[in-house]
N, C-alpha and C positions, 0 to 999 in steps of 0.2 A: 504493500500500499503505499510506503514512503517513497519508492522508486516512481511511482506513477504520480505522485503529488509534485514531486521536482520536476517532472518532464511538463507538466500542465502550467508550472509556475514559470518556467524559463522564458518564453517568450515576453513576459512583462518587462524583463530588465534587459535583455540583449537587444530589442528594437531601438528603444530610446538611447542607448549608450554607444553603439557601433554605427548602425546603419544610419540613423538620423545624423548625428554629427558627421560622419563621412561626406553624405552628399551635402549639407550645408558648407562645409570646409571646401568643398570642390567648386562651389558655385561662388563662394567669396573668393577663391584664388582665381578663378577665371575672370571675375570683375576686376581684381587688382591688376593682373597681368595685362588687361584691356587696357586700362587708366593708364599704366605706366608706358605701354608701347606707344600711345597717340600722343603722350606729352600733354594732354589737357588738364593735369592737376600736378602741383609739386608734390615732392617727396613727403613733405611733413604732413600735408593735408590728406595723402594717400594712406599714411600710417595710420592717422586718426579714423579715417573713415572705414580701414578694415577692422580695426578695434571696435568702433561702433557696430559694425555689421555683423561680427562676430557675436557681440552682446546681445543684439537684437535677434539675432538667429536662434541663441540659447533661449531668449525669453518668449519667442514665438511659439516654441514646442508647446507652452502652457496656455497661449492665448493667441489666434491667428489676428484678430483685430490690432492687438498692441503691435505686432509686426508689422503690418501695413502702415500704421500711425508712425513707428519708430524710422521705417525706411524713408517716410516722407519728409520726416523732421531731418533725416541725415541729408537728404538731396537738398533741402533748403539750406542748410548749414555750408554744403559746399558751394552753394550759389554766392551766400553772402561772404565767403571766404575769398572767391574770386574777383567780387565788386572791388572799385577802388574805395579808399577811405573818404567818408563826407568830410570829415573835419579836416583832412589832408588838402582838401580844395579850397577850403576857406580861409580867408587872411589870419593869421596868429600873430600875436606878439613874441612868441617863442621862436628861437632859431629854427630855421627851415631844414628840414633833411630830404634827401633825395626820392623822388617818388618811387613807388613798388612797381615793378613790372606788372603790366596787364596782359595776362594771356589771351591769345585769340582761340576762341573755340565757338563752336555751334551750339547754343543752348538747346534747341529743339533735338538735335542729335543727342546730347547728353541726356535729356529728360527721356526720349524714346529707350535709350540704352537702361537707363534705371528702371523705366516702366517694365523692360522685359525682363530685366534681373527680378524685380519684385514678382511679376507673373511666374517666373520659374520657382522663386523662394516659395511663393504661396502654394505652386502644384508640388512641390518637394513636401512641404508640411502637410498636405492633403494625402499625399501617399505616406507620410510616416503615420498621419492618423488612421489610415485605413488597415495598414500593418498592425499598429497597436489594437485596433478594434477586431481585426480577424484573430491576433493572438489571444485577445480577452475572450472572444467568443469560444475559440478551442479549449482555452482553460477552464471555462464554466461548464462547458460540455464534458469535458473530462472529470472534472470535480463532480459533477451531477452523476456521472456514471459511476465513480468510486464511492460516493455516498449512496448510490442504489445497490451496489455490490456490498457496501457493508451492511445494509439492512437486511438484503437478502443471506448473507452468512449469518448475521444475528438469527434471523427466523429459523434457518437451516438448524442451528446450533439448539434453538428452543424444540424444534421438533425432534433433534436427535436425543435431548434430554428426556422429554416424553416417550421416546421409544426406549430408552434405555430403562426407564421406570417400568414400562409395559413388559419388557422382556424379563427382568428381575420378578415380577410378579407371575410372569407364565411359566420361570422356572421352578419358582416355588411351588405353583399349583401342579406342575409337571410331576415334582418330587412327591407330593402328597398322593396323586394319582398313582405313581409308581409303587407306593407302600400298599395302597389297595388292591392294585393288580396282582402284586407278590401275595397276599392272602389270598386273593380269589384262585389263585395258581395252585396254592396249597390245597385249598379245598377241592378243587377239580381233580388234583393228583389223588387225593384221597378216595374220591369217588370213582376213579376210573375203573377199579377193580368191579365195583357194582355193575359199572355200565357194560363191562366185558360179559359178565354173567346174563346181562339182561339181554345182549347180543345174541348169545348162543341161544337163549330161549326163543327169541324172536326169530332166528333162522329157522329154528326147528319148526316153528308156526307156518313161516313163509313157505317151507317146503310142503307142509300138509294142503295148504291153500293152494299150491300150483298143481298140486295131483288134483285137487276138487276142480279147479278152473278148466284143466284138461278134460277131464270126464265130462264136464258140463259142455265144453266145446264140442266135443265127439258128439254130444247128444244134438246139440244145436245143428251140427252139419248133417246128422241122419234126418232130423225133422225138416231142414231146409231141401234136401234131396227129395223127400216124400211130399213135400208142397209141389216142387217141382213137376214130379210125376204126376200130380192130381190135377196141376194147371193144364199140363197137357193134354189130360183126359177132359178135362172142363171146356177147353177151348173151342172143340166142335159143337159141344151142347148151346155154348154160349152165342157162337155164330147162328145156331138155329134159332134160339129165343130172340136175338136181334132181327132176324128175318121175319119172323111171325109176327114180332110185337112193333116191328118198325120203330125200333128207339135204340140208341148206342149212347153208352157211358162212356165218356173221355176225362181224361185228369187235365184239367187246364193249367192249374200252379196249385202249390202248397193251400192246404184247406179249401180249395174250390173245384166243385163238381159239374162238369157240364153234360148236358142232356140235349142229344140229338135227334129230333123227331123227323120221320119222313112218312109218304104216302098220306100227307094231310091235303094236300090241294088236287082237286080231281083234273087240273088241267096238265100238272106236272108232279107225278107220282114221287119222283126222285129230288124235289126241292126240300131243302133242309131247314127245319125251325128249330132254333136253340133257346136254351134257356141255361144259365150258370147260376149256382147256388152257392153262397159263402157261408160255410159251416165252422168258421174259427170261433164264433161267440155262440152263447146259449140261444139267442134268437135268430134264427135264420134270416140271410138276406140274399136279394136276387142283384148280383152284379152286372149281369148283362142278360138281354132279351131281345131276340131277333125274329122276326118284327115285334115291335113293341104292343104290347096288350094293355088295352085301355082299364080293364080290371084286374091289373096283376096285384096290387096291393090287397085285395079281397082274397086272392088265392094264397099270398104269403103270410097274411092274418090267420087263415085255417091251417097252414102247416105249423106255425108258432104254437097254436091253440091246441092242435090236436096230436102234434109230433107223428102225423100219418103221411109218411113220403108217399107211399103207393097211391092214396086218393089223391095228394096233391098232384102228380103226375098224369093222374086221369083228368084232372080238371084243367091242367094246362093243355094236354092235347086236345080236348073239347073246345077249349078257349080258341086255340090255333085253328081248327076246323072250322068254326064259326066265323072268325076273322076271314079266312080265304074264301068263304062264300059271298063275302061283300063285294 
């Protein structure tokens, strides 16, 4: 955590101490060399201007407005130093001294150069402020990240402490359970012999039951074989009854018996009239009737009241005959 904090704090000191003064000194040095090469200012005045410019540049890092005002004051100072003395032109009672040399220079060009210097200085200040702002923003961001990491680590530490307490409780509970299980294992070991004896007795019973089941299975097989033989014998008789009575019993689905009547219509003896009875409940129901009989409910009520299936079929056949004649 200490290393990350030092990294975030470093831009706040390095930007103002190295880059800022380096650019300012380069600008002041360029201006000084320009003045000395053109010969527009005396050497003493140039030295004073450089010192004033260095002082104003340092102060401008704190306030751009003071920088511009100081530069303007410096320009006015240079202009006044280059003008001839007013008192020297007036008559005086004191001994006269030779007049100072008046340098020839273009005030507009000097003003333009000073304006360019001022603009470059302001641009430099803006760049320095931008760097400082970027460094400050980065430092704030890194500090926020470190604070968030610190909070996260503290929360994780709390969670770890809670989990440690839970693990301690779990271990204590498991020790108690292990003691209880040891006692139960001892009890199970004591009853092992009894279970073994019981197992032997049950195996003997199982063998006896297997013999009984085998005998019953053989009896069922013999009974089924006899029923199959009886079905083969009954099938011709059933076909004869269906042909004579003109009714056929079919299995529609589970608990549903279908009755198919023929020789009902005089126009077509082979036309089928069907009725399906649901026998899954105590009261019988008709799930399908083709064609539909108008008095079907009356016949169904008769079946439920009398439980006479033979009489019900006779009534249904008679109703189909009457319906076919209409």
